[in-house]
LUMRORO-409687 format. One record per residue (C-alpha): residue in three letters; y, x, z. Coordinates in steps of 0.05 Angstrom, whole numbers, padded with zeros to 5 digits, always signed. Example, Ala and Ser with C-alpha at 12.3 -4.5 7.8 and 13.67 -1.06 7.14 Angstrom:
REM LUMRORO-409687
ala-00090+00246+00156
ser-00021+00273+00143
END
This chain:
REM LUMRORO-409687
unk-02205-02468-05367
unk-02160-02404-05363
unk-02161-02364-05298
unk-02127-02302-05275
unk-02193-02264-05291
unk-02176-02277-05368
unk-02116-02226-05372
unk-02115-02152-05382
unk-02049-02120-05372
unk-02027-02042-05365
unk-02013-02013-05303
unk-01949-01977-05290
unk-01985-01915-05312
unk-02003-01946-05375
unk-02083-01957-05353
unk-02109-02024-05371
unk-02123-02069-05308
unk-02170-02126-05318
unk-02146-02179-05269
unk-02219-02203-05260
unk-02215-02144-05212
unk-02178-02188-05167
unk-02231-02245-05172
unk-02244-02277-05105
unk-02179-02253-05076
unk-02109-02291-05059
unk-02059-02260-05108
unk-01985-02261-05109
unk-01953-02246-05175
unk-01878-02228-05178
unk-01834-02203-05230
unk-01790-02152-05205
unk-01728-02111-05214
unk-01697-02048-05186
unk-01627-02063-05198
unk-01623-02136-05170
unk-01589-02164-05114
unk-01656-02192-05090
unk-01690-02120-05101
unk-01694-02115-05025
unk-01750-02168-05029
unk-01797-02103-05047
unk-01793-02095-04971
unk-01817-02165-04955
unk-01879-02162-05007
unk-01900-02100-04982
unk-01902-02129-04914
unk-01941-02185-04939
unk-01990-02135-04972
unk-01998-02096-04914
unk-02001-02152-04868
unk-02054-02197-04905
unk-02093-02147-04955
unk-02149-02143-04908
unk-02160-02216-04907
unk-02159-02217-04983
unk-02088-02223-05010
unk-02067-02179-05064
unk-01992-02169-05089
unk-01981-02151-05160
unk-01912-02131-05187
unk-01889-02139-05254
unk-01826-02099-05274
unk-01783-02143-05325
unk-01720-02116-05357
unk-01699-02191-05385
unk-01646-02212-05328
unk-01579-02172-05339
unk-01615-02107-05354
unk-01639-02097-05280
unk-01700-02060-05289
unk-01677-02008-05347
unk-01716-01950-05316
unk-01781-01916-05350
unk-01846-01927-05317
unk-01840-01864-05275
unk-01768-01880-05255
unk-01801-01951-05230
unk-01856-01919-05191
unk-01809-01862-05156
unk-01758-01916-05137
unk-01802-01966-05111
unk-01848-01908-05071
unk-01784-01873-05042
unk-01741-01938-05029
unk-01789-01987-05009
unk-01861-01946-04994
unk-01890-01993-05046
unk-01964-01985-05042
unk-01984-02052-05077
unk-02004-02047-05154
unk-01949-02045-05205
unk-01954-02059-05275
unk-01920-02038-05339
unk-01858-02069-05352
unk-01866-02141-05387
unk-01829-02206-05417
unk-01838-02266-05381
unk-01795-02310-05425
unk-01785-02313-05499
unk-01819-02296-05560
unk-01846-02232-05530
unk-01868-02258-05460
unk-01931-02240-05437
unk-01988-02288-05444
unk-01997-02280-05371
unk-01932-02313-05359
unk-01936-02365-05409
unk-02005-02389-05373
unk-01968-02384-05299
unk-01906-02424-05323
unk-01951-02479-05357
unk-01996-02482-05293
unk-01936-02486-05246
unk-01865-02508-05281
unk-01805-02498-05241
unk-01756-02549-05215
unk-01751-02611-05266
unk-01809-02586-05304
unk-01771-02523-05328
unk-01821-02470-05351
unk-01773-02412-05355
unk-01765-02358-05304
unk-01695-02362-05282
unk-01688-02293-05251
unk-01720-02233-05220
unk-01769-02243-05163
unk-01801-02309-05179
unk-01868-02316-05146
unk-01933-02344-05164
unk-01990-02354-05116
unk-02063-02353-05141
unk-02118-02382-05109
unk-02185-02346-05093
unk-02211-02387-05154
unk-02158-02358-05205
unk-02115-02420-05213
unk-02041-02422-05195
unk-02038-02457-05124
unk-01959-02453-05124
unk-01889-02424-05153
unk-01833-02399-05111
unk-01765-02391-05138
unk-01731-02322-05133
unk-01686-02345-05074
unk-01755-02361-05035
unk-01762-02296-04988
unk-01832-02263-04980
unk-01833-02277-04908
unk-01823-02355-04925
unk-01890-02343-04963
unk-01933-02325-04901
unk-01950-02399-04885
unk-01973-02418-04955
unk-02013-02350-04953
unk-02044-02364-04885
unk-02062-02429-04908
unk-02097-02407-04971
unk-02136-02348-04939
END
């Protein structure tokens, strides 16, 4: 059975990061973008991270430019934007594809484990969220319109 620990992806600075490093943690995975109407969700994601990290939550951001080119920047530009604008301190990874032929194997697994509405697997937009249990399996998928604050209940339950 595949779990989160089976994947290694590059951080925003290019350093390979084994997701096994988060074994035993509750993990919230989010595809992000800096120039989207939903970009202010970074603030809520950071709030979740700061509120629950000492209890075992990790938030992981995966920038993606597949939705109307809303994440066009370089790794340095993304890091600077997230730091200056939203004081993001949770881990950010290198830009990835979440759909299509070049999709990340991580996202292929996430989507197959927790399909969206009516069983569709495709990621519809930026800020789709996946909550991964301490055992490394997908617990729940949240659409882009679900605000980070609205995930606090499921996070508390899973912690």
